[in-house]
N, C-alpha and C positions, 0 to 999 in steps of 0.2 A: 514472354512476358506476362502474359494473361494468367498462365499458370502460377507465376510468381505471385501476381495480385491475389489471386483465389487463395492460395497457402496462406499468406499474411492475413488475409481478412478472417479465414478460418482460425488462426492461431490468436488474433485479438479478440474475436467473438467468445472465444473460450476464456480468455483472461477475464474481459468485462464481466461474464457472468459467473465467474469463479467467487464462491461465497467462503469468507476468510476473515480474519482479524481486521486486515486493511478495508474491506467492503463494510463492516460493522461500524468502525471508527470514522469513517468518510461520511454515511448515513447519520451518524449520530451528531458529528459537528455540523452537517448542513442543517437539520432540524433544530438544534439547541441555538445555534448562531445565526449565522446570515450566508445567503448564496456566496458572497464573498470569501466567507471565512473556508466554506468548503471548496470552493475554486483554488483558493491559496494551497489548501491541502492538498488538492488532487495535483498542482503544480511539484509540491514536494515528492508525493508518491511516483510520478512520471520522471522528476530528475533522477532518484534513486534507481529506477528501472533502466534509465539512459546509462548512468554509470557502469552500472553491473555489466551491461551488453557490451559497452567500450573496453571495460577491464579484461571481460571474456575475450573479446575479439582480438585484444593486443596480447594476449597470453599472460597479462599481468597477475592474472588470479592464481598463477602456480606459486607467487611469492606469498600467497595467504596460507598455504598447506601447512606449515608449522605450527599456524595458530587456529587450526580447524577444530581442535580438542575444545578450544575454547567457545566456538561460536555459539552452542548451545546455552552456556552459561551467559554469556554477553546478551544474547537476543531474547533469553527467556527471562533476565533480569529486567530489561528494558520495558518488555511488555507487561510483567507483573507490575513495574510502577505505574504505568498509564492505567493499568487496570484497578489496581488500587485507587487511584485519584480518583477514576470514574465512578468507583463504588462509594467512595466518601462525599461525592457530589451529592448522593441523593438524599442526604441529610442537611443540605444546603438552602438557602431560600432561592427560590427561582422567580425571577420577575419577567413575565413575557413580554413586556412593552420593551426591554432593553435590548430586543434581539435585532434592532433595526440598523445598529452600526458597529462598527469593532474600530478600537483606536488604530490610527497609522502606525504608532510605535509597537503594536502588538501583531501587526500583519505578518511579520517574518517568523512568528512563533507558528501559526498554522502550517506555513511550508515545512518548517522543521519538524513539527509532530507528523505530516503524511511522511516525509522523508525517514524519521526515525522509526515509526510504525512498520514500514515497508522494509526497512534496512535490518531491523530486528529479528526477522524471520530468515534463518539460515536457508530454508528450501526455497526461498526466492531466487538466492544465487546459485544454488542447486539446479534451479529450473533453466536458468538461462545458461549455465554451462552447458547442460545437454542440448539445449536449443540452440546456441551459437555454434557448437560443433556439428550439429546434424546440418544446419542450414550452410556452415562453410564448407563441408564435405558436398553438399549438394550442387552449389553455385560456385563458379569457378573466378568469377570476377568480384572485385572489390565492389563495383558499381551496383551489381545485382544483389549482393550482401547487403549493401547500404541502403538502398533502395528497399528490399524486404523489411529490416528493421526499422527504418524510416515510418514506413506505412504502419506497422505494428504499433509502434509508439504512439504515433499520431492517433491512430484510431482508437486505442486503449484511452488515451487522453480525452478524446472525443466522447468516449462511452463513460468515463468517471464524471465528466463536467455534466452529461445528461443526468446521471445518477442524483448529483448535487441539484439539479435544475428541478426535478421530480419531487426530491424531498423536501426542497425549499417552498414548492407548491402547495404541500398537504399543511403547512403551518398553521392555516386556519382550522384545521381539524384537530390540531395537537394542543394537549392540555398539559398543564403541569405535572398531573399525575403521571400520565403516559412518558413525559420526559425522565422523571425519576425511576420508573419502571426500565425506561431504555436505556439509562446510565448503569442502572445495575445490572441489565442482560449484558450490556457490552463490556462492563466491568469483569463480570465472570467469565465471560469468552475470553478476553485478553489475559486475565490472572491464570485460566485453564490452561490455554495454549503455552504461556510462558513457563507454566511449572513442569508441563510437559516437556518442554525443551531443555529444563534442566537435567531430565532423566535419559535424554537420547544419547545413546551411546558415540561417542567419538568417531568409531568406524562408519558411522552412517552418515555422516557429515563430511566425509572426506572429499576433497576434490579430485 
């Protein structure tokens, strides 16, 4: 049991410190908006991860194989849209005094944003397929497998919320110029990753 916990902790830490489109998008939202916006986005991200783990564990991912060749196109397209939107925000007016709250009817959008940014990267599902396969082969009971991934998902969520909290604490040091540069930087990263996915060979995305 102790070994299982250590391995789950190791995997969670690796995911927490992984730098990618999701990381930059989460930090951007936390700084530009509010802690709550970043927290909601973290919920969307972890919901996507949980869904992938469940699908992989149940073996349902095999039904996605006929559509694997479209993964790069769909995922790349979603990231490009988010990237271009972020770049276009550079020219928009930013009022730092409006960051104190978000409208209740827009809260679901941050959850959806977190889910889609994570979902858009086909390498995320490939990672979970490999991980679930390895863990399932290593542990014989469903209880152990459930405990392992419950620990990983919970720790990753705590890590993401911590990132949001730390980013939010930096708001007093953030200027309008910094936010515009950050939007441009994140937009270029998302667009670049999206364009890269458009040219990934279907074979490399096979499940």
